[in-house]
FILUM-898893 format. One record per residue (C-alpha): x, y, z; residue in one letter. Coordinates in steps of 0.1 Angstrom, whole numbers. Example, Ala and Ser with C-alpha at 12.3 -4.5 7.8 and 13.67 -1.06 7.14 Angstrom:
<recs>
<rec <123,-45,78>,"A">
<rec <137,-11,71>,"S">
</recs>
This chain:
<recs>
<rec <1144,-1144,1448>,"X">
<rec <1133,-1158,1481>,"X">
<rec <1144,-1128,1500>,"X">
<rec <1123,-1105,1479>,"X">
<rec <1093,-1127,1483>,"X">
<rec <1096,-1127,1521>,"X">
<rec <1101,-1089,1521>,"X">
<rec <1070,-1084,1499>,"X">
<rec <1049,-1107,1521>,"X">
<rec <1061,-1089,1552>,"X">
<rec <1049,-1056,1539>,"X">
<rec <1019,-1068,1519>,"X">
<rec <1032,-1060,1485>,"X">
<rec <1012,-1079,1459>,"X">
<rec <1035,-1073,1430>,"X">
<rec <1070,-1087,1421>,"X">
<rec <1101,-1068,1433>,"X">
<rec <1132,-1063,1412>,"X">
<rec <1163,-1080,1424>,"X">
<rec <1195,-1064,1412>,"X">
<rec <1222,-1086,1426>,"X">
<rec <1249,-1073,1402>,"X">
<rec <1240,-1036,1409>,"X">
<rec <1237,-1030,1371>,"X">
<rec <1203,-1013,1374>,"X">
<rec <1212,-997,1407>,"X">
<rec <1241,-978,1390>,"X">
<rec <1218,-968,1361>,"X">
<rec <1191,-955,1384>,"X">
<rec <1214,-939,1410>,"X">
<rec <1210,-964,1439>,"X">
<rec <1247,-973,1437>,"X">
<rec <1278,-955,1425>,"X">
<rec <1295,-987,1412>,"X">
<rec <1287,-1024,1407>,"X">
<rec <1313,-1032,1434>,"X">
<rec <1296,-1011,1460>,"X">
<rec <1286,-1033,1489>,"X">
<rec <1253,-1016,1496>,"X">
<rec <1227,-996,1477>,"X">
<rec <1204,-968,1486>,"X">
<rec <1168,-978,1489>,"X">
<rec <1156,-955,1461>,"X">
<rec <1123,-962,1443>,"X">
<rec <1107,-951,1411>,"X">
<rec <1071,-951,1400>,"X">
<rec <1072,-960,1363>,"X">
<rec <1041,-954,1342>,"X">
<rec <1026,-976,1316>,"X">
<rec <1044,-955,1290>,"X">
<rec <1078,-964,1305>,"X">
<rec <1084,-930,1318>,"X">
<rec <1094,-922,1354>,"X">
<rec <1065,-905,1371>,"X">
<rec <1079,-901,1406>,"X">
<rec <1112,-907,1425>,"X">
<rec <1115,-916,1462>,"X">
<rec <1153,-910,1469>,"X">
<rec <1149,-927,1504>,"X">
<rec <1120,-951,1502>,"X">
<rec <1109,-964,1536>,"X">
<rec <1093,-999,1535>,"X">
<rec <1068,-991,1563>,"X">
<rec <1052,-962,1545>,"X">
<rec <1061,-968,1509>,"X">
<rec <1030,-987,1498>,"X">
<rec <1007,-959,1510>,"X">
<rec <1029,-933,1493>,"X">
<rec <1028,-951,1460>,"X">
<rec <990,-955,1462>,"X">
<rec <986,-918,1469>,"X">
<rec <1005,-911,1436>,"X">
<rec <984,-935,1415>,"X">
</recs>
């Protein structure tokens, strides 16, 4: 998605971002209560190579998020 690409470039993210336009993953991961919800919470998960969740940021802030992730790696 073009919006995700611009967002990643703005904050210097060098990896692809997930776009959940139907809110299906947002509901599963707790970022939205229902698919029809108009907005979602900016929640983030660090998922390890084994597929397990290593850390949760319930209110991820774009300005500081990259540094917070790097500190956890």
